[in-house]
C-alpha positions in Angstrom: -10.1 38.3 -31.4 -13.3 39.5 -29.7 -14.4 40.0 -26.1 -15.9 37.3 -24.0 -19.6 36.8 -24.8 -22.5 36.9 -22.4 -22.2 34.5 -19.5 -24.6 31.8 -20.7 -22.8 31.5 -24.0 -19.4 31.6 -22.4 -20.3 28.8 -20.0 -21.8 26.6 -22.7 -18.8 27.1 -25.0 -16.2 26.4 -22.3 -18.1 23.2 -21.4 -18.2 22.1 -25.0 -14.5 23.0 -25.5 -13.7 20.6 -22.6 -15.8 17.9 -24.3 -14.1 18.5 -27.6 -10.6 18.2 -26.0 -11.5 14.9 -24.3 -12.8 13.6 -27.6 -9.5 14.5 -29.3 -7.4 13.1 -26.4 -6.2 16.7 -25.6 -6.0 18.7 -22.4 -6.4 22.5 -22.2 -3.2 24.2 -20.9 -2.9 27.7 -19.4 -5.7 30.3 -19.2 -5.5 31.8 -22.6 -8.8 32.0 -24.5 -9.5 33.4 -27.9 -13.1 34.3 -28.6 -14.8 34.7 -32.0 -17.6 37.2 -32.8 -20.4 36.9 -30.1 -18.9 33.7 -28.8 -19.4 31.8 -32.0 -15.9 30.3 -31.6 -13.6 29.5 -28.7 -10.0 28.5 -29.2 -7.4 27.4 -26.6 -3.9 25.8 -26.6 -4.0 22.2 -25.7 -1.5 19.4 -24.9 -1.6 16.2 -26.9 0.6 13.1 -27.2 2.2 14.8 -30.3 2.9 18.0 -28.4 1.1 21.4 -28.1 -1.8 22.0 -30.5 -4.5 24.7 -30.9 -8.1 23.5 -30.4 -10.8 25.7 -32.1 -14.5 25.1 -31.3 -17.2 26.4 -33.6 -20.8 26.6 -32.6 -24.1 27.3 -34.5 -27.8 26.6 -34.0 -28.3 23.0 -35.1 -30.4 24.0 -38.1 -27.6 26.2 -39.4 -24.6 24.1 -38.6 -22.5 22.8 -41.5 -22.0 24.1 -45.0 -19.4 26.4 -46.5 -18.1 28.0 -43.3 -17.6 24.6 -41.6 -15.9 23.0 -44.6 -13.6 25.9 -45.4 -10.6 24.9 -43.2 -10.8 21.3 -44.4 -10.9 22.5 -48.1 -8.0 24.9 -47.4 -6.0 22.0 -46.0 -6.6 20.1 -49.2 -6.1 22.8 -51.8 -3.9 25.7 -50.6 -0.3 25.6 -51.9 2.8 25.7 -49.7 3.4 29.3 -50.6 0.5 30.2 -48.2 1.7 29.9 -44.6 -1.1 28.6 -42.4 -1.6 26.3 -39.4 -2.0 22.7 -40.5 -5.4 21.1 -39.6 -4.7 17.7 -38.0 -8.1 16.4 -36.8 -11.8 17.5 -36.8 -15.0 16.3 -35.1 -18.6 17.4 -35.4 -21.6 16.7 -33.2 -25.0 18.1 -32.1 -26.1 18.7 -28.5 -28.8 20.7 -26.9 -29.9 22.4 -30.0 -26.4 23.5 -31.2 -24.1 22.0 -33.7 -20.4 21.9 -32.9 -17.2 21.6 -34.9 -13.9 20.9 -33.2 -10.7 21.5 -35.2 -7.2 20.6 -33.9 -4.4 22.6 -35.5 -0.7 22.9 -35.2 0.1 25.6 -32.6 1.5 28.8 -34.1 4.3 30.3 -32.0 3.8 34.0 -33.0 0.9 36.2 -32.0 -1.8 37.9 -34.2 -1.0 41.5 -35.0 -4.2 42.7 -33.3 -5.9 40.6 -30.6 -9.4 41.8 -30.0 -10.6 43.2 -33.4 -9.8 43.3 -37.1 -9.1 47.1 -37.1 -5.5 48.2 -36.8 -5.0 51.0 -34.2 -1.2 51.2 -34.0 1.6 50.5 -36.6 3.0 47.0 -36.5 6.7 46.4 -36.8 6.9 44.2 -39.9 10.0 43.7 -42.0 10.3 43.4 -45.8 10.3 39.6 -45.6 6.9 39.7 -43.9 5.5 41.9 -46.7 7.1 39.8 -49.4 5.6 36.7 -47.9 2.1 38.3 -47.7 2.3 39.4 -51.4 3.4 35.9 -52.4 0.6 34.3 -50.4 -2.1 36.5 -51.9 -0.8 35.8 -55.4 -0.8 32.1 -54.7 -4.3 32.1 -53.2 -5.7 33.9 -56.2 -4.6 31.0 -58.5 -6.4 28.2 -56.5 -9.4 26.8 -58.5 -12.5 26.7 -56.4 -16.3 26.6 -56.6 -16.6 28.2 -53.2 -17.9 31.7 -53.1 -16.8 34.5 -50.8 -18.6 37.4 -52.5 -21.7 37.2 -54.6 -22.5 39.3 -57.6 -26.2 39.4 -56.5 -25.1 41.1 -53.2 -23.0 43.7 -55.0 -25.9 44.5 -57.4 -28.1 45.3 -54.5 -25.6 46.7 -51.9 -23.1 48.9 -53.8 -25.6 51.5 -55.0 -27.3 51.5 -51.6 -24.3 51.9 -49.4 -22.0 53.9 -51.7 -24.8 56.3 -52.6 -23.7 56.7 -56.2 -24.6 55.3 -59.6 -22.1 52.5 -60.3 -21.5 49.6 -62.6 -21.6 46.7 -60.2 -20.3 44.1 -62.7 -17.1 42.5 -61.3 -14.3 43.0 -63.9 -12.3 40.0 -62.7 -12.9 37.1 -60.3 -10.2 35.3 -58.4 -9.9 33.2 -55.3 -9.6 35.1 -52.0 -9.0 34.3 -48.3 -12.1 36.4 -47.8 -11.4 37.7 -44.3 -7.9 39.1 -44.5 -7.6 41.5 -41.5 -5.0 42.1 -38.8 -6.4 39.7 -36.3 -6.0 36.9 -38.9 -2.3 37.6 -39.5 0.6 36.8 -37.3 3.9 38.6 -36.9 6.8 39.0 -37.0 6.6 35.6 -38.8 3.7 35.5 -41.2 0.8 33.0 -40.8 -2.6 33.4 -42.3 -5.4 32.2 -40.0 -9.1 31.5 -40.2 -10.0 29.7 -43.5 -13.7 29.5 -43.0 -14.9 31.9 -45.7 -12.4 31.6 -48.5 -13.6 31.4 -52.1 -14.1 33.5 -55.2 -14.2 37.3 -54.9 -13.4 40.3 -57.0 -9.7 40.4 -57.8 -7.8 42.4 -55.2 -10.4 41.8 -52.5 -8.0 40.6 -49.8 -5.6 43.5 -50.3 -8.5 46.0 -50.4 -9.9 44.6 -47.1 -6.5 44.8 -45.3 -6.1 48.4 -46.6 -9.5 49.4 -45.3 -8.9 47.9 -41.9 -5.6 50.0 -41.8 -7.2 53.4 -42.4 -6.9 54.5 -38.8 -3.1 54.2 -39.1 -2.3 56.2 -42.3 1.4 55.2 -42.4 0.5 51.5 -42.4 -2.3 52.1 -44.9 0.2 53.7 -47.2 2.5 50.7 -46.6 -0.2 48.3 -47.6 -0.8 50.3 -50.8 2.9 50.4 -51.6 3.7 46.7 -50.8 0.6 45.4 -52.6 0.6 48.0 -55.4 0.6 45.3 -58.1 -2.8 44.3 -56.8 -4.4 47.6 -55.6 -3.1 50.0 -58.3 -5.2 48.4 -61.0 -8.8 48.9 -62.2 -9.7 45.6 -60.7 -8.0 46.6 -57.4 -9.9 49.9 -57.3 -13.2 48.1 -57.9 -12.3 45.7 -55.0 -11.8 48.7 -52.8 -15.4 49.8 -53.6 -16.7 46.4 -52.8 -14.9 46.4 -49.4 -16.1 49.9 -48.6 -19.6 48.8 -49.4 -19.4 45.9 -47.0 -17.8 47.8 -44.2 -20.2 50.8 -44.5 -23.0 48.3 -44.2 -21.6 47.0 -41.0 -21.6 50.5 -39.5 -25.4 50.5 -39.9 -25.4 47.6 -37.5 -23.2 49.4 -35.0 -19.9 47.7 -36.0 -16.7 49.3 -37.2 -18.0 52.8 -36.4 -14.5 54.2 -36.2 -13.9 53.4 -39.8 -17.0 55.2 -41.3 -15.4 58.6 -41.8 -12.1 57.3 -43.3 -14.0 54.9 -45.5 -16.1 57.7 -46.8 -13.0 59.8 -47.4 -11.4 56.9 -49.3 -14.7 56.5 -51.3 -14.5 60.1 -52.3 -10.9 59.8 -53.4 -11.6 56.9 -55.6 -14.8 58.2 -57.2 -13.9 61.8 -57.8 
């Protein structure tokens, strides 16, 4: 989804991906690589005795390895209902080497491509049919009902960040909590057949959070943003959905202060004005 990282990180991750493949009796095939943010993850198709799979390698400093993000895919495999289309997790391994912790996950290979390839932001309208949108709506409704003690968004963060980044007085108390994917953007969705990828960060969030996040990442393509609002109106066109939009706008405006998602700042502020006026 992201660009190749700096050379030392790329070299280390490629070497560890080869190690992971050998541990799982797999062999990388082809030259395709999918990088995560700043080289935190590296994924490649691999061949196994059971056929083609997808091998994802996660890396973190050893003292920060493990925890919620590392357990997310395994917990999703255990708890998510069949109405949520996702790649099945078949095997996983963890180890520590040279000051880094590693997690290798072997998934079923998905035949269709992600809707965006290098970033979460949508820049051109995708060609998605009604069945795709119906499937997404059904999946989000199903995710919302999954009981979980995992947390994707914290009330304490909202109390601090919403007044700061929205720049307005606001009641930050979340009206309704549900379970969310937590990172629902266009690089984590495939088409024309729907699959929802990347289950690291799922957990409780303000109701409507996933739909609001997808809408915000669509703002550079107004027709698609309008389609998101139309197709997910039962989620977004509610008081809870409107609050979720404010939560997402808060988070994304915060990222712009770090130099990320700069193209979204103006449309996010326009949307903020439309909600709050």
